KOLPA-132035 format. One record per residue: z, x, y of N, C-alpha, C in turn; residue in one letter. Coordinates in Angstrom, 3 decimals, always signed. Atoms other than C-alpha are relative to their C-alpha. Layout:
NODE         nz         nx         ny        caz        cax        cay         cz         cx         cy   aa
NODE          Z          X          Y          Z          X          Y          Z          X          Y    A
...
***
This chain:
NODE         nz         nx         ny        caz        cax        cay         cz         cx         cy   aa
NODE     +1.157     +0.718     +0.474    +84.128     +0.217    -18.354     -1.074     -0.077     +1.102    M
NODE     +0.914     +0.058     -1.120    +82.569     -0.148    -14.923     -0.725     +1.341     +0.173    H
NODE     +0.575     -1.337     -0.095    +81.959     +3.600    -14.838     -1.050     +0.218     -1.098    H
NODE     +0.912     -0.163     +1.136    +80.241     +3.503    -18.262     -1.311     -0.767     +0.234    R
NODE     +1.203     +0.780     -0.267    +77.737     +0.736    -17.244     -0.838     +0.666     +1.083    L
NODE     +0.721     -0.645     -1.085    +76.839     +2.602    -14.108     -0.765     +1.221     -0.491    R
NODE     +0.660     -1.177     +0.552    +75.931     +5.709    -16.112     -1.257     -0.364     -0.784    R
NODE     +1.133     +0.386     +0.836    +73.495     +3.805    -18.379     -1.104     -0.698     +0.794    E
NODE     +0.997     +0.679     -0.800    +71.616     +2.034    -15.591     -0.994     +1.020     +0.571    A
NODE     +1.015     -0.864     -0.588    +68.269     +3.540    -14.361     -0.658     +0.919     -1.004    G
NODE     +0.766     -0.925     +0.832    +65.963     +6.245    -15.699     +0.484     +1.417     +0.196    L
NODE     -0.323     -1.422     -0.113    +66.670     +9.830    -16.465     -1.268     +0.749     +0.344    T
NODE     +1.149     -0.836     -0.344    +64.389    +12.641    -15.377     -0.904     +0.204     -1.215    L
NODE     +0.798     -0.207     +1.224    +63.242    +13.222    -18.970     -0.811     -1.256     -0.317    I
NODE     +0.737     +1.238     +0.249    +62.292     +9.552    -19.413     -1.160     -0.146     +0.985    E
NODE     +1.049     +0.077     -1.014    +60.322     +9.686    -16.188     -1.139     +0.972     -0.303    M
NODE     +1.029     -0.981     +0.351    +58.456    +12.868    -17.249     -0.818     -0.461     -1.199    L
NODE     +0.725     +0.512     +1.167    +57.546    +11.302    -20.606     -0.934     -1.135     +0.409    I
NODE     +0.837     +1.111     -0.467    +56.253     +8.158    -18.880     -1.202     +0.514     +0.786    A
NODE     +1.111     -0.572     -0.774    +54.139    +10.218    -16.452     -0.986     +0.710     -0.920    V
NODE     +0.878     -0.690     +0.945    +52.744    +12.335    -19.316     -0.842     -1.007     -0.790    A
NODE     +0.752     +1.036     +0.724    +51.770     +9.218    -21.295     -1.051     -0.648     +0.892    L
NODE     +0.951     +0.594     -0.946    +50.123     +7.697    -18.228     -1.166     +0.951     +0.262    M
NODE     +1.059     -0.993     -0.196    +48.172    +10.943    -17.645     -0.944     +0.066     -1.183    G
NODE     +0.846     -0.037     +1.206    +46.910    +11.012    -21.229     -0.894     -1.237     -0.056    I
NODE     +0.790     +1.239     +0.004    +45.766     +7.377    -20.969     -1.094     +0.062     +1.063    I
NODE     +0.996     -0.089     -1.068    +44.009     +7.991    -17.630     -1.097     +1.015     -0.328    L
NODE     +1.015     -0.976     +0.400    +42.245    +11.089    -19.008     -0.958     -0.590     -1.022    L
NODE     +0.868     +0.661     +0.962    +40.893     +8.929    -21.820     -0.919     -1.022     +0.644    G
NODE     +0.785     +1.043     -0.660    +39.642     +6.217    -19.458     -0.967     +0.575     +1.032    I
NODE     +0.817     -0.570     -1.080    +38.152     +8.478    -16.737     -1.467     +0.194     -0.393    A
NODE     +1.416     -0.147     +0.349    +34.950     +9.401    -18.652     -0.727     -1.339     -0.126    P
NODE     +0.617     +1.325     +0.089    +34.287     +5.716    -19.330     -0.319     -0.546     +1.384    L
NODE     +0.218     +0.470     -1.368    +34.654     +4.904    -15.654     -1.176     +0.748     +0.637    F
NODE     +1.088     -0.808     -0.567    +32.333     +7.774    -14.622     -1.337     -0.408     -0.607    I
NODE     +1.239     +0.429     +0.663    +29.706     +6.728    -17.201     -0.436     -1.373     +0.505    A
NODE     +0.316     +1.332     -0.515    +29.903     +3.148    -15.935     -0.613     +0.082     +1.395    S
NODE     +0.533     -0.165     -1.356    +29.308     +4.235    -12.331     -1.422     +0.557     -0.054    V
NODE     +1.341     -0.575     +0.137    +26.308     +6.373    -13.374     -0.995     -1.041     -0.515    K
NODE     +0.882     +1.028     +0.556    +24.833     +3.517    -15.429     -0.348     -1.058     +1.038    S
NODE     +0.260     +0.996     -1.043    +25.205     +1.056    -12.574     -0.938     +0.545     +1.063    N
NODE     +0.874     -0.608     -1.011    +23.569     +3.460    -10.117     -1.423     +0.120     -0.541    Y
NODE     +1.304     -0.130     +0.632    +20.714     +4.144    -12.541     -0.692     -1.358     -0.095    S
NODE     +0.574     +1.344     +0.099    +20.167     +0.421    -13.135     -0.458     -0.496     +1.367    A
NODE     +0.394     +0.385     -1.354    +20.071     -0.158     -9.376     -1.295     +0.701     +0.409    N
NODE     +1.229     -0.737     -0.313    +17.421     +2.568     -8.984     -1.196     -0.598     -0.724    E
NODE     +1.107     +0.570     +0.765    +15.274     +1.130    -11.770     -0.386     -1.376     +0.528    Y
NODE     +0.294     +1.317     -0.562    +15.573     -2.344    -10.270     -0.792     +0.145     +1.294    T
NODE     +0.726     -0.226     -1.251    +14.434     -1.035     -6.872     -1.433     +0.443     -0.262    S
NODE     +1.344     -0.469     +0.331    +11.482     +0.825     -8.383     -0.846     -1.136     -0.567    L
NODE     +0.735     +1.087     +0.622    +10.476     -2.168    -10.479     -0.381     -1.062     +1.039    H
NODE     +0.304     +0.987     -1.040    +10.691     -4.515     -7.482     -1.130     +0.473     +0.910    N
NODE     +1.101     -0.541     -0.820     +8.443     -2.219     -5.396     -1.329     -0.088     -0.747    L
NODE     +1.227     +0.061     +0.802     +5.902     -2.042     -8.236     -0.457     -1.446     -0.166    A
NODE     +0.336     +1.411     +0.210     +6.024     -5.783     -8.904     -0.540     -0.620     +1.286    R
NODE     +0.457     +0.512     -1.285     +5.586     -6.539     -5.192     -1.462     +0.368     +0.237    D
NODE     +1.393     -0.437     -0.206     +2.389     -4.466     -4.994     -0.933     -0.669     -1.002    R
NODE     +0.829     +0.665     +1.005     +1.076     -5.952     -8.247     -0.294     -1.435     +0.419    L
NODE     +0.218     +1.377     -0.440     +1.556     -9.470     -6.883     -0.967     -0.056     +1.173    E
NODE     +0.951     -0.043     -1.115     -0.283     -8.514     -3.670     -1.421     +0.166     -0.530    Q
NODE     +1.339     -0.255     +0.552     -3.228     -7.179     -5.696     -0.498     -1.177     -0.835    L
NODE     +0.403     +1.116     +0.850     -3.232    -10.116     -8.123     -0.436     -1.214     +0.825    M
NODE     +0.375     +1.121     -0.856     -3.603    -12.545     -5.193     -1.308     +0.236     +0.749    N
NODE     +1.284     -0.289     -0.638     -6.807    -10.856     -3.976     -1.133     -0.564     -0.860    L
NODE     +1.163     +0.393     +0.807    -10.254    -12.109     -5.014     -0.410     +1.162     -0.904    P
NODE     +0.333     -1.040     +0.977    -11.532    -10.208     -8.045     -1.039     +0.981     +0.524    I
NODE     +1.026     -0.883     -0.574    -14.361     -8.746     -5.930     +0.495     +0.802     +1.199    T
NODE     -0.556     -0.725     -1.143    -12.031     -7.319     -3.247     -0.146     +1.511     -0.204    D
NODE     +0.148     -1.462     +0.132    -12.650     -3.593     -2.533     +1.245     +0.715     -0.533    P
NODE     -1.215     -0.618     +0.529     -9.003     -2.826     -3.386     +0.071     -0.108     -1.520    Q
NODE     -0.020     +0.208     +1.443     -9.772     -4.002     -6.927     -1.213     +0.602     -0.702    L
NODE     +1.077     -0.715     +0.679    -12.768     -1.780     -7.632     +0.625     +0.906     -1.053    L
NODE     -0.534     -0.819     +1.090    -12.287     +0.091    -10.905     +0.222     +1.429     +0.483    A
NODE     -0.314     -1.373     -0.371    -10.604     +3.454    -10.404     +1.485     +0.205     +0.197    G
NODE     -1.397     -0.367     -0.231     -7.370     +5.276     -9.692     +0.233     +0.123     +1.501    A
NODE     -0.362     -0.024     -1.409     -5.773     +4.759     -6.284     +1.299     +0.795     +0.106    Y
NODE     -1.148     -0.911     +0.067     -3.474     +7.769     -6.079     +0.600     +0.327     +1.361    T
NODE     -0.575     -0.224     -1.319     -2.824     +7.737     -2.336     +1.232     -0.894     +0.122    V
NODE     -1.261     +0.722     -0.126     +0.790     +6.732     -1.767     -0.097     -1.001     +1.150    N
NODE     +0.089     +1.016     -1.055     +0.857     +3.436     +0.148     +1.359     -0.359     +0.607    D
NODE     -1.321     +0.219     -0.601     +4.569     +3.627     +1.015     +0.147     +0.887     +1.236    L
NODE     -0.178     -0.832     -1.198     +5.724     +4.948     +4.408     +0.572     +1.374     -0.345    P
NODE     -0.434     -1.378     +0.260     +6.374     +8.700     +4.596     +1.491     +0.206     +0.238    A
NODE     -1.432     -0.142     -0.283     +9.881     +8.237     +6.008     +0.698     -1.345     -0.175    T
NODE     -0.822     +1.199     +0.123    +12.699     +5.767     +5.475     +0.513     -0.405     +1.377    L
NODE     -0.597     +0.383     -1.288    +14.317     +3.747     +8.274     +1.193     +0.890     +0.337    P
NODE     -1.131     -0.796     -0.457    +16.927     +5.552    +10.348     +1.291     -0.532     -0.633    D
NODE     -1.212     +0.473     +0.663    +20.236     +5.423     +8.416     +1.018     -0.643     +0.939    P
NODE     -0.985     +0.525     -0.952    +22.230     +4.632    +11.578     -0.469     -1.334     +0.582    V
NODE     +0.490     +1.203     -0.682    +20.036     +2.056    +13.328     -0.748     -0.944     -0.931    T
NODE     +0.794     +0.829     +0.897    +17.946     +0.799    +10.386     -1.415     -0.225     +0.483    G
NODE     +1.335     +0.162     -0.581    +14.813     +1.111    +12.521     -0.855     +1.199     -0.382    I
NODE     +0.874     -1.140     +0.303    +11.878     +3.224    +11.301     -0.610     +0.528     +1.283    P
NODE     -0.069     -1.035     +1.031    +10.814     +5.971    +11.605     +1.267     +0.837     +0.157    P
NODE     -1.124     -0.931     -0.084    +13.393     +8.638    +10.906     -0.461     +1.342     -0.544    S
NODE     +0.321     -1.291     +0.590    +13.540    +12.205     +9.622     +0.307     +0.024     -1.495    N
NODE     -0.339     +0.080     +1.410    +14.577    +11.006     +6.156     -1.281     -0.274     -0.798    V
NODE     +1.229     +0.125     +0.785    +11.673    +11.596     +3.753     +0.156     -1.094     -1.050    R
NODE     +0.000     +1.041     +1.022    +10.787     +8.658     +1.502     -0.233     +0.674     -1.355    N
NODE     +0.146     -0.691     +1.286    +11.355     +9.914     -2.069     -0.854     -0.768     -1.004    P
NODE     +0.760     +0.822     +0.942     +9.153     +7.199     -3.620     -1.494     +0.062     +0.266    L
NODE     +1.456     +0.043     -0.072     +5.440     +7.100     -4.347     -0.469     -1.220     -0.781    S
NODE     +0.547     +1.178     +0.684     +3.449     +3.962     -5.256     -1.511     +0.139     -0.093    R
NODE     +1.430     -0.115     +0.252     -0.019     +4.199     -6.799     -0.414     -1.073     -1.007    T
NODE     +0.456     +0.958     +1.001     -2.206     +1.979     -8.961     -1.368     +0.383     -0.552    Y
NODE     +1.264     -0.244     +0.692     -5.142     +2.032    -11.373     -0.586     -1.358     -0.380    V
NODE     +0.707     +1.222     +0.399     -7.736     -0.714    -11.927     -1.009     +0.384     -1.078    V
NODE     +0.905     -0.249     +1.120     -9.605     -0.785    -15.255     -0.690     -1.303     -0.367    T
NODE     +0.753     +1.191     +0.401    -12.366     -3.212    -16.262     -0.089     -0.049     -1.532    K
NODE     +0.068     +0.196     +1.445    -12.478     -4.679    -19.782     -0.967     -1.123     -0.340    F
NODE     +0.835     +1.061     +0.558    -14.891     -6.725    -21.835     +0.627     -0.396     -1.339    V
NODE     -0.566     +0.454     +1.272    -13.795     -8.868    -24.768     -0.973     +0.315     -1.120    T
NODE     +0.818     -0.267     +1.182    -15.041     -7.812    -28.179     -0.200     -1.318     -0.746    A
NODE     +0.210     +1.236     +0.771    -16.627    -10.574    -30.278     +1.024     -0.100     -1.130    P
NODE     -1.031     +0.149     +1.036    -13.983    -12.011    -32.656     -0.463     +0.418     -1.391    P
NODE     +0.487     -0.377     +1.332    -16.221    -11.386    -35.677     +0.123     +1.506     -0.222    A
NODE     -0.059     -1.459     +0.115    -16.161     -7.632    -34.936     +1.416     +0.468     -0.324    V
NODE     -1.387     -0.437     +0.181    -12.359     -7.406    -34.919     +0.775     -0.920     -0.941    V
NODE     -0.675     +0.833     +0.992    -11.611     -9.828    -37.748     +0.683     -1.222     +0.589    G
NODE     -0.564     +1.202     -0.584    -10.924    -12.842    -35.546     +1.077     +0.255     +1.035    G
NODE     -1.036     -0.318     -0.990     -8.432    -11.011    -33.310     -0.637     +0.209     +1.368    A
NODE     +0.435     -0.214     -1.387     -8.713    -10.783    -29.539     +0.134     +1.485     +0.308    F
NODE     -0.050     -1.429     -0.320     -9.617     -7.242    -28.464     -0.733     +0.244     +1.307    A
NODE     +0.620     -0.391     -1.262    -10.496     -5.596    -25.170     -0.539     +1.414     -0.117    L
NODE     +0.596     -1.334     -0.059    -12.810     -2.629    -24.643     -0.243     +0.339     +1.463    N
NODE     +0.200     -0.437     -1.381    -12.841     -0.674    -21.382     -1.477     +0.215     +0.268    A
NODE     +1.389     -0.225     -0.428    -16.144     -0.609    -19.493     +0.023     +0.697     +1.346    V
NODE     +0.076     -0.744     -1.260    -17.303     +1.489    -16.559     -1.215     -0.450     +0.795    A
NODE     +1.154     +0.250     -0.850    -19.713     +1.260    -13.688     -0.167     -1.465     +0.350    G
NODE     +0.310     +1.379     -0.392    -21.464     -2.030    -12.937     -0.207     -0.898     -1.211    T
NODE     +0.138     +0.815     +1.210    -21.363     -3.309    -16.519     +0.780     -1.304     +0.154    A
NODE     -0.757     +1.260     -0.045    -20.336     -6.947    -16.929     +1.387     +0.170     -0.620    P
NODE     -1.369     -0.100     +0.503    -16.630     -7.410    -17.536     +0.648     -1.380     +0.009    Y
NODE     -0.732     +1.263     +0.065    -14.231    -10.225    -18.433     +1.344     +0.076     +0.736    N
NODE     -1.336     -0.147     -0.569    -10.935     -8.830    -17.141     +0.116     +1.314     +0.768    Y
NODE     -0.425     -1.239     -0.658     -9.477     -6.279    -14.749     +1.499     +0.126     -0.234    K
NODE     -1.429     -0.266     +0.164     -6.151     -4.698    -15.607     +0.440     +0.878     +1.163    R
NODE     -0.566     -0.755     -1.119     -4.021     -3.441    -12.729     +1.330     +0.581     -0.467    I
NODE     -1.237     -0.694     +0.362     -1.327     -0.836    -13.488     +0.573     +0.631     +1.267    D
NODE     -0.649     -0.533     -1.196     +1.048     -0.139    -10.590     +1.167     +0.882     -0.437    V
NODE     -1.056     -0.951     +0.329     +3.334     +2.914    -10.806     +0.785     +0.354     +1.257    T
NODE     -0.884     -0.460     -1.077     +6.317     +3.667     -8.577     +0.902     +1.049     -0.621    V
NODE     -0.849     -1.066     +0.541     +8.134     +6.953     -9.110     +0.664     +0.777     +1.115    E
NODE     -0.697     -0.845     -0.959    +10.579     +9.251     -7.408     -0.755     +1.313     +0.126    S
NODE     +0.703     -1.254     -0.276     +9.107    +12.358     -5.820     +1.003     +1.105     +0.284    L
NODE     -0.793     -1.143     -0.433    +10.499    +15.815     -5.364     -0.941     +1.173     +0.189    S
NODE     +0.800     -1.202     -0.223     +9.122    +19.046     -4.051     +0.231     +0.968     -1.155    A
NODE     -0.205     -0.957     +1.092     +8.626    +21.907     -6.553     +1.316     +0.760     +0.159    P
NODE     -1.272     -0.702     -0.018    +12.009    +23.364     -7.428     +1.142     -0.752     +0.667    G
NODE     -1.033     +0.800     -0.658    +13.886    +20.622     -5.571     +0.247     -1.235     -0.859    V
NODE     -0.267     +1.184     +0.824    +15.645    +17.953     -7.620     -0.325     -1.287     +0.746    P
NODE     +0.304     +1.294     -0.586    +14.779    +14.323     -7.025     +1.125     -0.436     +0.925    S
NODE     -1.003     +0.487     -0.939    +16.547    +12.728     -4.078     +0.689     -1.250     -0.531    M
NODE     -0.588     +1.207     +0.567    +17.293     +9.713     -6.249     +0.837     +0.360     -1.208    L
NODE     -0.861     -0.044     +1.166    +20.213     +9.701     -8.634     -0.141     +1.199     -0.907    G
NODE     -0.028     -1.025     +1.030    +19.934    +11.637    -11.845     -1.388     +0.111     -0.619    I
NODE     +1.296     -0.215     +0.625    +16.507    +13.003    -12.780     -1.127     -0.836     +0.576    G
NODE     +1.219     +0.683     -0.409    +13.025    +11.528    -12.496     +0.066     -1.474     -0.396    H
NODE     +0.030     +1.431     +0.265    +12.626     +7.757    -12.272     -1.428     -0.495     +0.195    R
NODE     +1.328     +0.596     -0.155     +9.440     +5.731    -12.748     +0.014     -1.409     -0.566    A
NODE     +0.189     +1.358     +0.496     +8.449     +2.095    -13.214     -1.486     -0.302     +0.036    A
NODE     +1.407     +0.380     +0.089     +5.045     +0.816    -14.339     -0.060     -1.476     -0.360    V
NODE     +0.226     +1.414     +0.315     +4.003     -2.847    -14.232     -1.501     -0.229     -0.057    V
NODE     +1.422     +0.269     +0.198     +0.651     -4.293    -15.311     -0.280     -1.486     +0.084    S
NODE     +0.443     +1.387     -0.045     -1.290     -7.485    -14.794     -1.492     -0.066     -0.243    G
NODE     +1.420     +0.204     +0.273     -4.676     -8.902    -15.781     -0.548     -1.084     +0.907    F
NODE     +0.752     +1.001     -0.743     -7.195    -10.768    -13.639     -1.229     -0.356     -0.825    L
NODE     +1.185     +0.421     +0.743     -9.893    -12.831    -15.333     -1.164     -0.152     +0.953    Q
NODE     +1.221     +0.117     -0.787    -13.422    -12.589    -13.995     -0.547     -1.416     -0.192    N
NODE     +0.505     +1.369     +0.160    -14.605    -16.145    -13.265     -1.463     -0.049     -0.420    P
NODE     +1.417     -0.049     +0.386    -18.235    -15.084    -13.811     -0.300     +1.363     -0.612    D
NODE     +0.181     -1.303     +0.622    -18.443    -12.227    -16.363     -1.431     +0.546     +0.067    P
NODE     +1.380     -0.484     -0.071    -22.244    -12.065    -16.098     -0.322     +0.571     +1.366    A
NODE     +0.236     -0.446     -1.374    -21.909    -11.221    -12.391     +1.112     +0.970     +0.395    C
NODE     -1.075     -0.943     -0.268    -19.863     -8.009    -12.048     +0.268     +0.260     +1.472    P
NODE     -0.193     -0.316     -1.420    -20.345     -7.696     -8.279     +0.480     -1.191     +0.813    T
NODE     -0.388     +1.191     -0.738    -19.628    -11.292     -7.245     -1.054     -0.473     +0.965    G
NODE     +1.082     +0.368     -0.917    -22.954    -11.484     -5.349     -1.107     -0.758     -0.751    I
NODE     +1.041     +0.639     +0.816    -24.990    -13.050     -8.204     -0.104     -1.488     +0.345    C
NODE     +0.227     +1.437     -0.237    -26.474    -16.494     -7.861     -0.216     -0.721     -1.309    L
***
């Protein structure tokens, strides 16, 4: 009887192979979910970084007086971010690591349309030059850059974030801010 109990204790090689095969099938089913989760988290982190850079610049511009030269109507396409990132080892700029991000902005002037013209709804019409205006809209864009034929240095594909804000002109009849 003692001999019989000893034979039934433990696992056989076949039982072990079946258990390993089942575990492999389960892991193969879960692996794509794990990989997709990692990609999604990385992508979300990139978008958060881009959005934070854009929002930071928008807040800087929104805190300027409406007559500030940085808020003249037009497209400001010169990248205002540093050309290189901080050194990966020391964390001190500059380094030889190219900054893959570009930050630009556009300022557009608007005048409100009379409510009677648009059926009582609030509407804005873009104006140019020195025409009187009621609002300035600021659109800040941050996007990943890549050289022609070279994939983006950030994650998977092209990334971009655009944030907008409006400034109200305290004196719409005085577009330059020098009127008395």
